[in-house]
DSSP file (Angstrom, degrees, kcal/mol; ACC not computed):
  #  RESIDUE AA STRUCTURE BP1 BP2  ACC     N-H-->O    O-->H-N    N-H-->O    O-->H-N    TCO  KAPPA ALPHA  PHI   PSI    X-CA   Y-CA   Z-CA
    1    1 A X              0   0    0      0, 0.0    38,-2.9     0, 0.0     2,-0.3   0.000 360.0 360.0 360.0 132.5    4.8   15.2    8.8
    2    2 A X  B     -A   38   0A   0     36,-0.2     2,-0.4     2,-0.0    36,-0.2  -0.978 360.0-137.1-151.2 162.7    4.3   15.9   12.5
    3    3 A X        -     0   0    0     34,-2.7     2,-0.3    -2,-0.3     5,-0.1  -0.991  29.3-173.4-118.1 128.6    1.8   17.0   15.0
    4    4 A X        +     0   0    0     -2,-0.4     2,-0.2     3,-0.0     3,-0.2  -0.878  29.1  63.5-125.7 160.9    3.0   19.4   17.6
    5    5 A X  S >  S-     0   0    0     -2,-0.3     3,-1.0     1,-0.1    -2,-0.1  -0.648  88.7 -64.1 125.0 176.1    1.5   21.0   20.8
    6    6 A X  T 3  S+     0   0    0      1,-0.2     3,-0.4    -2,-0.2    -1,-0.1   0.741 127.5  53.7 -73.1 -26.1    0.4   20.1   24.2
    7    7 A X  T >   +     0   0    0      1,-0.2     3,-1.7    -3,-0.2    -1,-0.2   0.113  69.3 114.6 -97.0  19.5   -2.5   18.0   22.9
    8    8 A X  T <  S+     0   0    0     -3,-1.0    -1,-0.2     1,-0.3    71,-0.2   0.818  79.9  47.6 -62.6 -30.7   -0.4   15.8   20.6
    9    9 A X  T 3  S+     0   0    0     -3,-0.4     2,-0.3    69,-0.1    -1,-0.3   0.349  78.7 132.6 -92.5   7.6   -1.2   12.6   22.7
   10   10 A X    X   -     0   0    0     -3,-1.7     3,-1.8     1,-0.2    -3,-0.1  -0.451  52.8-146.2 -60.4 116.4   -5.0   13.4   22.9
   11   11 A X  T 3  S+     0   0    0     -2,-0.3    -1,-0.2     1,-0.3     4,-0.1   0.570  92.4  70.8 -64.3  -9.6   -6.8   10.1   22.1
   12   12 A X  T 3  S+     0   0    0      2,-0.1    -1,-0.3     0, 0.0     2,-0.3   0.675  81.8  90.7 -82.6 -15.1   -9.6   11.9   20.4
   13   13 A X  S <  S-     0   0    0     -3,-1.8     2,-0.1    -6,-0.2     3,-0.1  -0.547  84.6-115.7 -76.4 140.7   -7.3   12.9   17.5
   14   14 A X        -     0   0    0     -2,-0.3    -1,-0.1     1,-0.1    -2,-0.1  -0.454  37.4-103.4 -67.6 146.8   -7.1   10.6   14.5
   15   15 A X        -     0   0    0      1,-0.1    20,-0.1    -2,-0.1    22,-0.1  -0.373  18.9-125.7 -73.1 156.6   -3.7    9.0   14.0
   16   16 A X  S    S+     0   0    0     20,-0.8     2,-0.4     1,-0.2    -1,-0.1   0.830  98.8  37.6 -66.5 -32.1   -1.4   10.3   11.2
   17   17 A X        -     0   0    0     16,-0.4    -1,-0.2    19,-0.2     3,-0.2  -0.981  59.4-166.9-126.8 124.3   -1.1    6.9    9.7
   18   18 A X  S    S-     0   0    0     -2,-0.4     2,-0.3     1,-0.3    -1,-0.1   0.914  84.6  -3.6 -73.4 -42.7   -3.9    4.3    9.5
   19   19 A X    >   -     0   0    0     10,-0.1     3,-1.4    14,-0.1    -1,-0.3  -0.994  58.3-133.5-151.1 140.0   -1.4    1.5    8.6
   20   20 A X  G >> S+     0   0    0     -2,-0.3     4,-3.1     8,-0.3     3,-1.5   0.640  97.5  82.8 -68.4  -8.5    2.4    1.4    8.0
   21   21 A X  G 34 S+     0   0    0      7,-0.4    -1,-0.2     1,-0.3     5,-0.1   0.757  86.1  56.4 -66.4 -23.1    1.5   -0.7    4.9
   22   22 A X  G <4 S+     0   0    0     -3,-1.4    -1,-0.3     6,-0.1    -2,-0.2   0.647 119.7  28.4 -79.7 -12.2    0.8    2.5    3.0
   23   23 A X  T <4 S+     0   0    0     -3,-1.5     2,-0.5     1,-0.3    -2,-0.2   0.756 127.7  31.4-120.2 -43.8    4.3    3.9    3.7
   24   24 A X  S >< S-     0   0    0     -4,-3.1     3,-1.3     3,-0.2    -1,-0.3  -0.963  82.6-131.8-125.6 112.7    6.7    0.9    4.1
   25   25 A X  T 3  S+     0   0    0     -2,-0.5    47,-0.2     1,-0.2     3,-0.1  -0.361  87.6  35.9 -67.7 141.1    5.9   -2.3    2.0
   26   26 A X  T 3  S+     0   0    0      1,-0.3     2,-0.4    -5,-0.1    -1,-0.2   0.192  94.6  98.1 104.3 -12.3    5.9   -5.6    3.9
   27   27 A X    <   +     0   0    0     -3,-1.3    -1,-0.3    -7,-0.2    -3,-0.2  -0.892  38.0 171.9-109.3 136.0    4.5   -4.3    7.1
   28   28 A X        +     0   0    0     -2,-0.4    -7,-0.4     1,-0.3     2,-0.4   0.786  66.7  14.7-107.1 -41.3    0.8   -4.5    8.1
   29   29 A X        +     0   0    0    -10,-0.1    -1,-0.3    -9,-0.1     2,-0.3  -0.988  51.8 164.8-135.4 148.1    0.6   -3.4   11.7
   30   30 A X     >  -     0   0    0     -2,-0.4     4,-2.0    -3,-0.1     5,-0.1  -0.872  26.7-147.1-155.0 127.4    2.8   -1.6   14.2
   31   31 A X  H  > S+     0   0    0     -2,-0.3     4,-0.6     1,-0.2    -1,-0.1   0.842  99.7  46.8 -62.9 -39.6    1.6   -0.2   17.4
   32   32 A X  H >4 S+     0   0    0      2,-0.2     3,-0.7     1,-0.2     4,-0.2   0.893 112.0  52.0 -72.5 -39.3    4.0    2.8   17.5
   33   33 A X  H >4 S+     0   0    0      1,-0.2     3,-1.1     2,-0.2   -16,-0.4   0.886 105.8  54.5 -60.8 -38.2    3.3    3.7   13.9
   34   34 A X  H 3< S+     0   0    0     -4,-2.0    -1,-0.2     1,-0.2    -2,-0.2   0.700 115.8  38.4 -69.8 -17.3   -0.4    3.7   14.5
   35   35 A X  T << S+     0   0    0     -3,-0.7    44,-0.7    -4,-0.6    -1,-0.2   0.236  87.8 141.8-111.4  11.2    0.0    6.2   17.4
   36   36 A X  E <   - B   0  78A   0     -3,-1.1   -20,-0.8    -4,-0.2    42,-0.3  -0.128  30.6-179.8 -62.9 149.4    2.8    8.3   15.7
   37   37 A X  E    S+     0   0A   0     40,-3.3   -34,-2.7     1,-0.4     2,-0.4   0.396  77.8  38.8-123.1 -13.7    2.8   12.0   16.1
   38   38 A X  E     -AB   2  77A   0     39,-1.7    39,-2.8   -36,-0.2    -1,-0.4  -0.996  67.6-174.0-139.4 137.4    6.0   12.5   13.9
   39   39 A X  E     - B   0  76A   0    -38,-2.9     2,-0.4    -2,-0.4    37,-0.2  -0.997   8.1-172.0-131.2 133.9    6.8   10.6   10.7
   40   40 A X  E     - B   0  75A   0     35,-1.8    35,-2.4    -2,-0.4     2,-0.4  -0.998  17.6-172.4-121.0 129.1   10.0   10.7    8.6
   41   41 A X  E     + B   0  74A   0     -2,-0.4     2,-0.4    33,-0.2    33,-0.2  -0.980  19.3 178.1-133.1 133.7    9.9    8.8    5.3
   42   42 A X  E     + B   0  73A   0     31,-2.6    31,-2.5    -2,-0.4     2,-0.4  -0.969   8.5 177.9-132.7 120.2   12.4    7.8    2.5
   43   43 A X  E     - B   0  72A   0     -2,-0.4     2,-0.4    29,-0.2    29,-0.2  -0.982   3.7-174.6-119.3 127.3   11.2    5.8   -0.5
   44   44 A X  E     + B   0  71A   0     27,-2.8    27,-2.1    -2,-0.4     2,-0.3  -0.968   9.4 170.8-119.9 139.0   13.6    4.9   -3.3
   45   45 A X  E     - B   0  70A   0     -2,-0.4     2,-0.4    25,-0.2    25,-0.2  -0.985  20.0-164.7-150.3 138.1   12.4    3.1   -6.4
   46   46 A X  E     - B   0  69A   0     23,-2.4    23,-1.8    -2,-0.3     2,-0.3  -0.987  21.3-175.8-120.8 130.7   13.9    2.2   -9.8
   47   47 A X  E     - B   0  68A   0     -2,-0.4     2,-0.3    21,-0.2    21,-0.2  -0.910  13.3-177.8-130.0 156.1   11.4    1.2  -12.6
   48   48 A X  E     - B   0  67A   0     19,-2.2    19,-2.7    -2,-0.3     2,-0.1  -0.981  34.4-108.2-146.8 137.7   11.6   -0.1  -16.2
   49   49 A X  E  >  - B   0  66A   0     -2,-0.3     4,-1.3    17,-0.2     3,-0.3  -0.413  21.4-134.5 -65.9 141.2    8.8   -0.9  -18.6
   50   50 A X  H  > S+     0   0    0     15,-3.1     4,-1.6     1,-0.2     6,-0.2   0.855 105.1  62.2 -66.0 -32.7    8.5   -4.7  -19.3
   51   51 A X  H  4>S+     0   0    0     14,-0.4     5,-2.5     1,-0.2     4,-0.3   0.894 100.0  53.0 -60.0 -39.7    8.2   -3.9  -23.0
   52   52 A X  H >45S+     0   0    0     -3,-0.3     3,-0.8     1,-0.2    -1,-0.2   0.881 108.4  51.5 -60.9 -42.1   11.8   -2.5  -23.0
   53   53 A X  H 3<5S+     0   0    0     -4,-1.3    -1,-0.2     1,-0.2    -2,-0.2   0.789 109.6  46.8 -71.2 -28.9   13.1   -5.6  -21.4
   54   54 A X  T 3<5S-     0   0    0     -4,-1.6    -1,-0.2    -3,-0.2    -2,-0.2   0.325 117.8-108.0 -98.0   7.7   11.6   -8.1  -23.9
   55   55 A X  T < 5S+     0   0    0     -3,-0.8     2,-0.3    -4,-0.3    -3,-0.2   0.649  75.1 131.6  84.8  16.3   12.8   -6.0  -26.8
   56   56 A X      < -     0   0    0     -5,-2.5    -1,-0.3    -6,-0.2    -2,-0.1  -0.751  68.4 -96.2-101.8 151.7    9.3   -4.6  -28.0
   57   57 A X    >   -     0   0    0     -2,-0.3     3,-1.3     1,-0.1    -1,-0.1  -0.374  31.6-128.7 -62.1 139.4    8.8   -0.8  -28.7
   58   58 A X  T 3  S+     0   0    0      1,-0.3     4,-0.2    -2,-0.1    -1,-0.1   0.827 105.4  54.6 -65.2 -28.8    7.4    0.9  -25.5
   59   59 A X  T 3  S+     0   0    0      2,-0.1    -1,-0.3    -8,-0.0    -2,-0.1   0.572  82.8 114.0 -82.3  -5.9    4.6    2.6  -27.4
   60   60 A X  S <  S-     0   0    0     -3,-1.3     2,-1.7     1,-0.1    -9,-0.1  -0.263  87.9 -89.8 -61.4 153.8    3.3   -0.7  -28.9
   61   61 A X  S    S+     0   0    0      3,-0.0     2,-0.3     2,-0.0    -1,-0.1  -0.445  79.7 128.8 -73.1  86.1   -0.1   -1.8  -27.7
   62   62 A X  S    S-     0   0    0     -2,-1.7     2,-0.2    -4,-0.2   -11,-0.0  -0.896  70.3 -85.9-128.8 158.0    0.8   -3.8  -24.7
   63   63 A X        -     0   0    0     -2,-0.3     2,-1.5     1,-0.1   -12,-0.1  -0.523  50.7-108.7 -62.7 136.2   -0.5   -3.6  -21.2
   64   64 A X  E     + C   0 101A   0     37,-0.5    37,-1.9    -2,-0.2     2,-0.5  -0.492  55.2 165.6 -71.5  89.6    1.5   -1.0  -19.3
   65   65 A X  E     - C   0 100A   0     -2,-1.5   -15,-3.1    35,-0.2   -14,-0.4  -0.934  15.7-169.8-111.7 127.5    3.5   -3.2  -17.0
   66   66 A X  E     -BC  49  99A   0     33,-2.9    33,-3.2    -2,-0.5     2,-0.3  -0.946  11.0-149.3-120.1 141.0    6.5   -1.9  -15.1
   67   67 A X  E     +BC  48  98A   0    -19,-2.7   -19,-2.2    -2,-0.4     2,-0.3  -0.788  27.5 176.1 -98.0 147.3    9.1   -3.9  -13.2
   68   68 A X  E     -BC  47  97A   0     29,-2.3    29,-2.1    -2,-0.3     2,-0.4  -0.996  30.4-149.8-153.2 159.3   10.7   -2.3  -10.2
   69   69 A X  E     +BC  46  96A   0    -23,-1.8   -23,-2.4    -2,-0.3     2,-0.3  -0.957  30.1 179.5-120.9 141.9   13.1   -2.6   -7.3
   70   70 A X  E     -BC  45  95A   0     25,-2.2    25,-2.0    -2,-0.4     2,-0.3  -0.907  26.2-162.2-138.7 164.5   12.5   -0.5   -4.0
   71   71 A X  E     -BC  44  94A   0    -27,-2.1   -27,-2.8    -2,-0.3     2,-0.4  -0.920  17.1-170.6-145.9 127.1   13.7    0.3   -0.6
   72   72 A X  E     +BC  43  93A   0     21,-2.5    21,-2.9    -2,-0.3     2,-0.3  -0.951   5.8 177.1-120.8 138.8   11.3    2.0    1.9
   73   73 A X  E     +BC  42  92A   0    -31,-2.5   -31,-2.6    -2,-0.4     2,-0.3  -0.990   2.1 170.9-137.3 145.4   12.3    3.4    5.3
   74   74 A X  E     -BC  41  91A   0     17,-2.3    17,-2.5    -2,-0.3     2,-0.5  -0.988  19.3-154.1-152.3 146.9   10.3    5.3    7.8
   75   75 A X  E     -BC  40  90A   0    -35,-2.4   -35,-1.8    -2,-0.3     2,-0.5  -0.989  15.2-167.1-123.1 121.7   10.8    6.4   11.4
   76   76 A X  E     -BC  39  89A   0     13,-2.8    13,-2.8    -2,-0.5     2,-0.5  -0.913   1.5-163.7-112.9 130.2    7.7    6.9   13.5
   77   77 A X  E     -BC  38  88A   0    -39,-2.8   -40,-3.3    -2,-0.5   -39,-1.7  -0.972   8.5-150.0-118.7 128.4    7.8    8.7   16.9
   78   78 A X  E     -B   36   0A   0      9,-2.7   -42,-0.2    -2,-0.5   -69,-0.1  -0.527  37.7 -80.7 -86.4 156.5    5.0    8.3   19.3
   79   79 A X    >   -     0   0    0    -44,-0.7     3,-1.3    -2,-0.2    -1,-0.1  -0.256  37.5-127.1 -52.8 143.1    3.9   11.0   21.8
   80   80 A X  T 3  S+     0   0    0      1,-0.2    -1,-0.1    -3,-0.1     5,-0.1   0.635 101.3  72.4 -70.3 -12.9    6.2   11.0   24.9
   81   81 A X  T 3   +     0   0    0      2,-0.1     2,-0.7     1,-0.0    -1,-0.2   0.659  69.4 103.8 -81.4 -16.3    3.1   10.8   27.2
   82   82 A X    X   -     0   0    0     -3,-1.3     3,-0.9     1,-0.1     2,-0.1  -0.553  68.2-140.0 -76.6 118.0    2.4    7.2   26.3
   83   83 A X  T 3  S+     0   0    0     -2,-0.7     3,-0.1     1,-0.2    -2,-0.1  -0.363  75.1   8.0 -77.3 146.1    3.5    5.0   29.2
   84   84 A X  T 3  S+     0   0    0      1,-0.2     2,-0.4    -2,-0.1    -1,-0.2   0.746 101.4 112.8  62.8  23.9    5.2    1.6   28.7
   85   85 A X  S <  S-     0   0    0     -3,-0.9    -1,-0.2    -5,-0.1     2,-0.1  -0.962  76.5-104.1-125.1 143.9    5.5    2.2   24.8
   86   86 A X        -     0   0    0     -2,-0.4    -8,-0.3     1,-0.1     3,-0.1  -0.398  27.3-133.6 -65.6 143.7    8.7    2.6   22.9
   87   87 A X  S    S+     0   0    0      1,-0.1    -9,-2.7   -10,-0.1     2,-0.3   0.889  80.9   7.8 -66.7 -36.2    9.2    6.3   21.9
   88   88 A X  E     -C   77   0A   0    -11,-0.2     2,-0.3   -52,-0.1   -11,-0.2  -0.970  59.6-161.8-146.6 159.1   10.1    5.6   18.3
   89   89 A X  E     -C   76   0A   0    -13,-2.8   -13,-2.8    -2,-0.3     2,-0.5  -0.998   8.7-151.3-140.6 141.5   10.3    2.8   15.8
   90   90 A X  E     -C   75   0A   0     -2,-0.3     2,-0.4   -15,-0.2   -15,-0.2  -0.972  11.5-168.1-114.0 130.3   12.1    2.5   12.5
   91   91 A X  E     +C   74   0A   0    -17,-2.5   -17,-2.3    -2,-0.5     2,-0.3  -0.940   9.3 177.4-116.3 139.6   10.7    0.2    9.8
   92   92 A X  E     +CD  73 116A   0     24,-1.4    23,-3.4    -2,-0.4    24,-1.3  -0.992   3.7 166.1-145.1 131.9   12.8   -0.7    6.8
   93   93 A X  E     -CD  72 114A   0    -21,-2.9   -21,-2.5    -2,-0.3     2,-0.3  -0.970   9.8-174.7-145.4 159.2   12.0   -2.9    3.8
   94   94 A X  E     +CD  71 113A   0     19,-1.7    19,-3.2    -2,-0.3     2,-0.3  -0.984  25.7 112.2-148.0 153.8   13.4   -3.7    0.3
   95   95 A X  E     -CD  70 112A   0    -25,-2.0   -25,-2.2    -2,-0.3     2,-0.3  -0.940  47.9 -87.9 177.9-152.6   12.3   -5.9   -2.6
   96   96 A X  E     +CD  69 111A   0     15,-1.7    15,-2.7    -2,-0.3     2,-0.3  -0.864  36.8 151.3-141.7 165.2   11.0   -6.1   -6.1
   97   97 A X  E     -CD  68 110A   0    -29,-2.1   -29,-2.3    -2,-0.3     2,-0.4  -0.994  34.6-103.9 179.9-173.6    7.7   -6.1   -7.9
   98   98 A X  E     -CD  67 109A   0     11,-2.3    11,-2.5    -2,-0.3     2,-0.4  -0.978  21.1-156.1-134.8 141.7    5.5   -5.4  -10.9
   99   99 A X  E     -CD  66 108A   0    -33,-3.2   -33,-2.9    -2,-0.4     2,-0.4  -0.991   5.8-166.7-126.1 130.8    3.1   -2.6  -11.4
  100  100 A X  E     -CD  65 107A   0      7,-3.0     7,-3.2    -2,-0.4     2,-0.7  -0.966   7.1-156.9-118.1 127.2    0.2   -2.9  -13.9
  101  101 A X  E     +CD  64 106A   0    -37,-1.9     2,-0.6    -2,-0.4   -37,-0.5  -0.919  17.3 177.2-107.3 107.7   -1.8    0.3  -14.9
  102  102 A X  E >   - D   0 105A   0      3,-3.1     3,-1.3    -2,-0.7    28,-0.1  -0.905  69.2 -30.4-114.9 101.9   -5.2   -0.8  -16.1
  103  103 A X  T 3  S-     0   0    0     -2,-0.6    -1,-0.1     1,-0.3     3,-0.1   0.833 125.2 -47.3  62.7  35.9   -7.7    2.0  -17.1
  104  104 A X  T 3  S+     0   0    0      1,-0.3    26,-1.9    25,-0.1     2,-0.5   0.431 116.9 111.6  87.7  -0.6   -6.1    4.4  -14.6
  105  105 A X  E <   -DE 102 129A   0     -3,-1.3    -3,-3.1    24,-0.2     2,-0.6  -0.897  58.6-145.2-107.5 133.3   -6.1    1.9  -11.7
  106  106 A X  E     -DE 101 128A   0     22,-2.7    22,-2.6    -2,-0.5     2,-0.5  -0.866  11.7-169.2-108.2 123.7   -2.7    0.7  -10.5
  107  107 A X  E     -DE 100 127A   0     -7,-3.2    -7,-3.0    -2,-0.6     2,-0.4  -0.919   9.3-167.2-109.2 134.4   -2.3   -2.9   -9.3
  108  108 A X  E     -DE  99 126A   0     18,-3.0    18,-2.7    -2,-0.5     2,-0.5  -0.991  10.6-169.5-127.4 131.7    1.1   -3.6   -7.6
  109  109 A X  E     +DE  98 125A   0    -11,-2.5   -11,-2.3    -2,-0.4     2,-0.3  -0.989  19.8 179.6-119.4 119.5    2.4   -7.0   -6.8
  110  110 A X  E     -DE  97 124A   0     14,-2.9    14,-2.2    -2,-0.5     2,-0.5  -0.875  32.9-151.4-123.9 151.8    5.6   -6.9   -4.5
  111  111 A X  E     -DE  96 123A   0    -15,-2.7   -15,-1.7    -2,-0.3     2,-0.5  -0.980  33.4-173.8-113.9 108.6    8.0   -9.3   -2.8
  112  112 A X  E     -DE  95 122A   0     10,-3.0    10,-2.4    -2,-0.5     2,-0.7  -0.925  18.2-159.2-115.2 127.5    9.0   -7.3    0.2
  113  113 A X  E     -DE  94 121A   0    -19,-3.2   -19,-1.7    -2,-0.5     2,-0.4  -0.907  18.0-141.9-104.3 115.6   11.8   -8.3    2.7
  114  114 A X  E     +DE  93 120A   0      6,-2.9     6,-1.1    -2,-0.7   -21,-0.3  -0.603  21.4 179.7 -72.7 129.3   11.4   -6.5    6.0
  115  115 A X  E     +     0   0A   0    -23,-3.4     2,-0.3    -2,-0.4     4,-0.3   0.674  49.5  69.1-106.8 -20.5   14.8   -5.7    7.3
  116  116 A X  E    S-D   92   0A   0    -24,-1.3   -24,-1.4     2,-0.3    -1,-0.3  -0.970 106.7  -3.4-146.1 130.6   14.1   -3.9   10.5
  117  117 A X  S    S+     0   0    0     -2,-0.3     2,-0.5   -26,-0.2   -26,-0.1  -0.978 139.5  10.0 -85.8 -27.4   13.1   -4.8   13.3
  118  118 A X  S    S-     0   0    0     -2,-0.1    -2,-0.3     2,-0.0    -4,-0.1  -0.964  78.1-133.6-121.4 122.6   12.3   -8.4   12.3
  119  119 A X        +     0   0    0     -2,-0.5     2,-0.2    -4,-0.3    -4,-0.2  -0.396  44.6 127.1 -78.5 152.9   13.6   -9.7    8.8
  120  120 A X  E     -E  114   0A   0     -6,-1.1    -6,-2.9    -2,-0.1     2,-0.3  -0.811  53.5-105.6 166.9 151.2   11.3  -11.7    6.6
  121  121 A X  E     +E  113   0A   0     -8,-0.2     2,-0.3    -2,-0.2    -8,-0.2  -0.764  34.9 179.8 -97.4 142.7    9.8  -12.0    3.1
  122  122 A X  E     -E  112   0A   0    -10,-2.4   -10,-3.0    -2,-0.3     2,-0.5  -0.995  24.5-136.5-137.8 141.2    6.2  -11.0    2.5
  123  123 A X  E     -E  111   0A   0     -2,-0.3     2,-0.4   -12,-0.2   -12,-0.2  -0.876  28.8-170.0-100.1 130.2    4.1  -11.0   -0.7
  124  124 A X  E     -E  110   0A   0    -14,-2.2   -14,-2.9    -2,-0.5     2,-0.5  -0.962  15.4-166.2-128.2 134.7    2.1   -7.8   -0.9
  125  125 A X  E     -E  109   0A   0     -2,-0.4     2,-0.4   -16,-0.2   -16,-0.2  -0.990  16.9-174.8-120.5 126.0   -0.7   -6.8   -3.4
  126  126 A X  E     -E  108   0A   0    -18,-2.7   -18,-3.0    -2,-0.5     2,-0.5  -0.931  16.2-158.2-117.9 143.1   -1.6   -3.1   -3.5
  127  127 A X  E     +E  107   0A   0     -2,-0.4     2,-0.4   -20,-0.2   -20,-0.2  -0.993  20.9 173.4-119.4 124.4   -4.3   -1.3   -5.3
  128  128 A X  E     -E  106   0A   0    -22,-2.6   -22,-2.7    -2,-0.5     2,-0.1  -0.971  36.6-109.6-130.3 139.1   -3.8    2.4   -5.8
  129  129 A X  E     -E  105   0A   0     -2,-0.4   -24,-0.2   -24,-0.2   -25,-0.1  -0.496  27.8-142.9 -63.9 144.5   -5.6    5.1   -7.8
  130  130 A X              0   0    0    -26,-1.9    -1,-0.1     1,-0.2   -25,-0.1   0.065 360.0 360.0 -99.9  23.8   -3.5    6.1  -10.8
  131  131 A X              0   0    0    -27,-0.0    -1,-0.2     0, 0.0   -26,-0.1   0.432 360.0 360.0 -91.2 360.0   -4.2    9.8  -10.9
């Protein structure tokens, strides 16, 4: 996703990303990401149903819970006209979590380890529409 042209740094334009939390789990705010005009994203995720791990048939009437491991990476590039700000930033995280689908609403609970630029563990709760 990118914004191109001579007005790419116009402050009247809405940012492409409101929060890096939506793209890279474990991050809440980042100045470069919030002013980004170019975004590159890679999200990898492996999931398995909890029912399969505990030996119950997947179709049995249980809450649909999935366990997963993930790695998220994104590169945000700010417009070159912004003075005294880094031109680009890479955010990278990895971790594990559980996802619960309740009546079409997805609740996600993650343990995310931020790997770049500053390492550290964060507990993240996300609510996403399930359509």
